Every structure is written in structure tokens, then in C-alpha cells.
N, C-alpha and C positions, 0 to 999 in steps of 0.2 A: 694384225692388219694395220698398216700405217694410216694415220689420220689424214684427212684431206687438208690441203693447204688452207690457211686462214684467209678469208676474203678481205678485200680492201675495206669493205664496210665494217668488218669487225675490228680492223686496225684503227680506223677513224673513230669508232665508238670507244675504243680503249683510251684514246687521248681525250676525248670529250668527257668521259667518265672521270678521268683524273683531274681535269680542269675544274670540274664541278666541286671537288673537295667535299663530298658528302652532302652538298646542297641538293635539294630535290625540287622538281617542278612538274607535278603530275599532269598539269594542263599542257605541258610542252611535248609530251610523248606523242600526241597525235601529229606533231609536225615532223617527226622522224620518218625517214623513208622506210617502206615496208621491208626491204632487204635487210637493213640494219636491225630492225626489231626482230625479224625472224632469225637472223644469223646469231645474234647475241643470245636470244632466248634458247636456241638449240644448243649452243656451246655451254651455257650455264646448266642446262638439263643434263648434258653428257657428263659434266664434272660433279654432279650431285648437288648443285646449288639452285635447284628450281625455286626454292622458297624465297630467293632474293631477286627474282626476275623483275617483279614490279618495281621494287626500290631502285634497282640498277638502271632500268629504263628511264625512271624518273630523274635520276642523276644525269644520265646521258642527255636527256632533254634540257636539264638545267645548264649543262655544259654548252650545248648548242646555242641556247638563248644567250648565255654570257658572251660567247664568241661574236654573236650578231650585234650585241649592244656595246661591247667594249673592244674596239679595234687594237688596243694596246695589250690585250691579254696574251700571256705566253706561259710556258712551263719548261723547266730545264729537264734534261734526261735524269739527273740525280733526284729531283723532286718526283718525277714520274715513277721512278723505280721504288721510292719510299712508299708512295701511295699504293702502288700495286702490291708491294710486299706486305703492307699492313692488311690489305683486303684479303690476300691469299691466306695469310696467317689466321685471320679472323674466321675463315671458313674451312680451316684444316687442310689447305692446299699448298702450304709453304714447303712441304717435303715432296712435292710431286715432280721430282726430277725425271726427265725423259718423257714427260707427258706434256701435251699441248694444253695449256690452260688459259683462260681469259680472266682478266685483261692480258694481252700478249706482252711479251718481254720487250724492253727497249731495243734489244739486239734485233729482234724480228722487225720492229718498226724501222730501224736503221737500214737493214738489208733491203727492205721493200722500197725505201726512199733513196736507194743508191749510195748509202753510207753517209747521208747528210741529215742531221737532226733538224737543221733549218728547213730543209725541203719537206720533211715530215710535218713540221709545224704549218708550213704554208698550205699543205694539202687539206688541212681542216680549217683554214682561215685564221690560224693563230699568228701572232706577231713574232718577228725575229728580233731578239735582243740586239741592241746596238753593239754590245760587246762581242756579239757573235756574228755580226753582219758579214756578208761575203766581202772580202777585201781586207778584213782585219787579219793580222798576223800572216799576211801573204796568201790568204785563202784563194784569191782570184788568180794567183800565179799557178796554182795546181789544180788539175782535173781530178775527178773521182778515181781515175786510173792511176794517177801518181800516188794518191793516198794508199790505194789497194796494193800497188807494187811495193812501196816502201815498207808497209806493215808486214807483208808476207815475206819479203827478203830479210827483214830484221828478225822475224820469228824463226825463220829457217836458220839464220846465223846463230841465234841463241840456242837452238836445238843442237846444232852441229858442234858448237863450242862448249856446251854444257853450262851456259850462263842464263841468268833470269831474263824475263821479258819486261822488266820494270821500266817505268818512264825514264828514270835516270840513266839506265843502260842504253835506252834508245838515243838519248841526248849525246851520250859518249860515242855511240856507234855512228850517228849522223855527223858528229864533229870530225871524226876520223876520215870519213868519206869526203866531207866538204874540204878538208885540208888537201885531199888528193885531187880536188878539182870538180867533184860532182856537185851539180846545182839542181838536181831533180828530186831531192829528198825534202819533203815538207818538214817544217819545224815541229817539235813536240807540241807546242802550244796550238799550232794550226790543226794538228790531228785531233787533239783533245777537244777543241772548240767545234770541229766538224762532226765528231761522233758523240759528243756529250760528256763522255768519260774515257779515260785511258783503257779501262777494262772493257768497255763496250767496243772500242776500236779494235782491240785484240780479238774479241769474240766475233765481231762482224767480218774480220778479214783473216781468219785462221787459215793457214796454208792448207791446200787440198792434198789428199793422199798422193805421195810421189813427188811432193815439192813443187807441183805445178801452180 
């Protein structure tokens, strides 16, 4: 039986947990909304991690408090992935492929935020790095639809030609199309900044069956 979709509360909690970086604030747990506490607790029970519920909620509370007191606080997709990977490995969940585990993956966060890591950060009150601000590397020129279309067409091309979907191959593919007059393909830098990592971009915009 497929698992139910992860709620927005669980996604926000994942980011707040990562931001806390193992800090805890037991007194801040009472400030968390009931939905977040209930959802995270249930997800941890399902994956066999009930013993860490109290500590995890304390860290989420610490993350929430940090966000409220430090408007410059932010986190990159790479750092988020590292913190999540360490937590899952510590609790024997690093090999849980095909299973929905909490904290959720950065790919799940990206998909829910329309493919923008910046938007995901904003949704929990985190700051957007100046290096990743919208408008940098031409981000304002392209909509989420442009990013999605470019990534899917590139991956389809790679599949049909038997080539890799590496970042360098995307640059070459885009350059060839740009030389032919196309101006609707975002730069590799813009894509990487929007999604956090090149791998996350490919996973978030994997072509649908049938090449649609």
C-alpha cells in the first residue's frame, strides 16, 4: 500500500531540524503547531525511530527559534542533504531506498516548492543567499516552466543519444541550441542555483514516462 504524501508541516519541520544542527531547545517544543508535532512523531514511529521523537522535536523547536531570532539564517541544499544523510545513517535508515523517510529528501522539498530552493527557504522564514537571489545568473528571465522544459528535453536528448546527463554535457547541449538561435534555455549556473545541486535538478525534473 503506497504511503500517504508527506504534509507541508513535515517538510517545514525537515528544514527546521536541519537548521538546528543538533541544537536542542525543549522549552521551544510547546511553540510548535500541533500538526507538525503530530506528523513528525507519527513518521518517526513508522520508520522505527520512536526513541528519538523527543530529541527531534526539541531540535525542530531550536530551529524555529533560530529562524525567529536570526533573519539572516539560511541553509544550502548540499548542507541539508549532508545533515539528513548523517541522521538517517545514524538510525540505520541510509539504505531505505524506495521508502518515504523523515527528514524528507531535498528533491521532495524542491518539487513541493515548484523547483526553487529559494522558495522552500522562504516558506519556513529562512533567508535567501545573495548569491542565489532571484535575478542572479538570469534567474528572473526564466520561469519554473522554462527550467522544467529545458531539463526534461536535455534528459530526453541524453537518453536518445546515449550520452550522459552531466552538467558539462548540458552546457554543450545548450551552447549548440543557443548557436541556432534559441534563447529559452536557462544557463547551467541558473539551474544549479535554482535547484541547489545539478543532481537535485535532474531528479526533480526527470522526464515522465512516454517523454511527456
